[in-house]
N, C-alpha and C positions, 0 to 999 in steps of 0.2 A: 470343143464343147460349143453348141449352138449359142448365138449371142443372147437370143431371148431367154434360153434356159439359165444362162449365167446371170443375167439381170434379175430373173426370178428368184434365184438362190440367194443373190445379195439382198434382195428385198425381204426375203423370208428370214435371213440371218438377222437383219436389222430389226425386224418386227419381234422375232423371238427374244432378242436381247433386250429390247426395251420393255417387253411384257413380262419376261420371267425374272424374278428377283435373283440377283447373284449374291453368293456368299461374300461378304466384304469382311476383310481381316483387320484387326487392330495391330498396331506396332508399338504397344506399350510394354512396360517391363514384365507384365504378367504373361507374356507370350502371345502366340497367334491364336485367335479364336473367332468363329463366325460372329457376324454382327448381332444376330438375334440371342446369342449366348453370353453377350457382355454383361458384366456386373452393373448393377444400378449405381455402383460408386464410381463408374468410369466418368472422368471429368477432365476436360482440357481447359486450363485457366491460364489467362494472360494477366500477369501482375504488373502494375505500375504504380508510381507514386510521385509526390512532390514534397519538397523540403525547402524552406526558406529561413536562413539564419543570419543573425548579426554576429560577427566574429571580431577578434582583436586585430588580426592581421590577415589580409587577403593573401599575401605571398606565402606565409607559413601554412595557412589553411589549404592552399592549392597543392603545395608540396606533400602535405600529410594525406590529402585526399587521393593524390595519385599513387602513393605508397599503399594506402589501404585498399583501393580498388584493384591494384596489382595482386596484392596479397590474397584477396578474396577470389581471384580468378576472373575478374571482369575487365572492362575497358572503358575509356572515355570516348564516346561516339561523337560528341560535339562540344565545343568550348568557345566562349565569347566573353568579353569584358567591356566595361565602359566606365567613364569617370564623370560625375556631375559636380556641382558646386559643393554638395555636402556629403558625397560618399563615393567610395570605390565599389564596384560591383562585379562579380563573377558569375557567369551562368554556365552550367555543365549538364550534358545529357549522359547519364551513366548507365551502362548495361552491365548487369552482374548475374551470376547464376541465381535462379530463384531461391534456392536454399539459403543463400547468403543475404537476401535482400533485407531482411529485418535486422540482421547484424550491421549491415551498411548504414541504414537509418539511424540506429541506436548509437553507433560509434561516431557518426558525424554530428548528431544532436549533442553528444556529450562535450563537444569542443566549443560550443556556442555560448556566447554571452546572453543571447536572447533567441527563442525560437518563435519566429513570426507565423509560420504556417507549416502544417505537417499533415500528410494524408496518404492513404493507400487505396487503390482501386483494383478490384478483381473482376475480370470479364470472363464469363463462361462462353467458350467457343466450341463446345462439345458438338452441337448440332452442325455447325459449319464444317467442322473437321470431318465428322462422319459423312456428311454429304459430299465432300470432296473425295473422300476415300471410295465411296460408293461410285461416283461418276468415273473416277479413274479405273476402277476394277471393271466396270461395265464396258468402258472403252477398250480396255486391254483384251477382254473376252471377245469383243467384236473384231478387234484386230487379228486374233487368232483365227477367226472364221474366214476373214478376208484372205489370210495367208494360205489357208486350205484351198480356197477357191483359186487363188493364184497358181497353186501347184497343178490344178486341174485345167487351167486355161490352155486352149489350143491355138489361138491366134493372137497376133500383136495387138489388135484393137481391144480384145478382152484384157490382155496384160495391162495395157495403158489405163484402161478404165479402172481396174482394181488398184493399181499403183496410185492413181489420183486419189482414190478413196482412202488408201492407207496413209498417204501423206497428210491428208486432213485429219485422220484420226490420231496420228502421231503428234501433230501440232497441239490437238486438244489435250492429249495425255500429258504432254510436256507442261501445258498450262496448269492442269490440275496438280501435277506433281510440284510445280514451282509454288503454287499456293499452299500446298501441304508443307513444303520446306520452310516457307515464310512463317506459317503458323507454328511449326516446331521451334523455330528460332525464337519467336516471340514468347512461346510458352516456357522455353528452357531458360531464357535470359530476361529477367525483369528489368524494367526501365525506370530510372529515377531522374526527375527533373530537379536539379539542385540549384538554388540561388543563394550565394553568400555575399555579404557586404560588410564594409567597415565604415563607420562614420568618420568624417574628417574633422580634426580640431579646428578652432577658429584661426589660429596662425596658419595652418596648412591651407585653409579656405582663402585667407587673405593673400598668401603667397601664390596660391593657384590663380587668383584674380589678377594679380600683378603680371604673372607669367602670361596669362591669357591676353591681358590688355596689350603687353609688349608685342606678342605675336600678332595680334589683330592689327595693331598700328603699323607694324612692318609689312604686313600683308597689303594693308591699304596703300602704303607708299609704293610698293612694287606694282600694284594695280594702276596707280596714278602715273607712274613712269611708263608703263605699258600703254596707257591711253595716249601719252604724249607721242610715243613711237608711232602709233597707228595714225595720229593727227599731224605728223610732222609737216606735210605740205602746207596745211592751214596755219600752223605755227610760224613756218618760214614766211608765207605771204603776210601774216600779221606783223612780223618783225620788219619786213621791207616797207610796209604801209607806214609803220611808226617812224622808220628812219626818214622816209620821204616827207612826212608831215613835219618832223622835227627840223629838217633842213629848210623847208619852206617857211616855217615859223621864225627861224633865225634870220633869214634873208629879209622877211617882212619887217622885223624889228630894226635891221640895219638900215633899210630904206626909210623907215620912219625917222630914224635919228639924223640921217643925212638931210632930209627936208627941213628938219628944225634948224 
């Protein structure tokens, strides 16, 4: 195939693909349907929320939360904890099937002494989802046309040129498919940012301060000893100077006594 003709076909294929609307299909439970035939009720919603609770026991609440999330088919994505002077606090990022999200919030709320903050956010990503589907479908159709041209190529330079375009297309397709997969994951699994804390009693706070003071004092002592190790030449010189001055002072006193 002449090279100029091959390039012309490639350019024509690209132009036709960009100008002609492609039938984009949905992957919802209702089955496959062209984009323009989708129901107006088609929505892709990402559900997320936050919950802040005061509880009686951090340890018990953590164990119950893990069991609850596992029973609902979810998982703990992230977990962290810290202790301050007046409270112990646990932070969790929980992913759960979107159908179980309200159950999760309600069950956790029922164990609280006090609910500080609670909320749900619903983000409609339908347009973004459809756009990614359309872009992926268009690129796949263009890929098919390049494959047809590849079968018609007569020399190595044409083959290499088409394969280069195919590699670029496949990278774009993989990017769109990864975006769709991420959206599907976020749509299927809701995200809850959970914060639970327990207030410390006065005796616990006092004991914590004693423990903290002991640890800090021990740390300072170790730091002082480490400083002495670093400065040992200067310490040794100082000791020698002190000894010399002490000896000279004693000799001076003896000489003064003999003169008397």
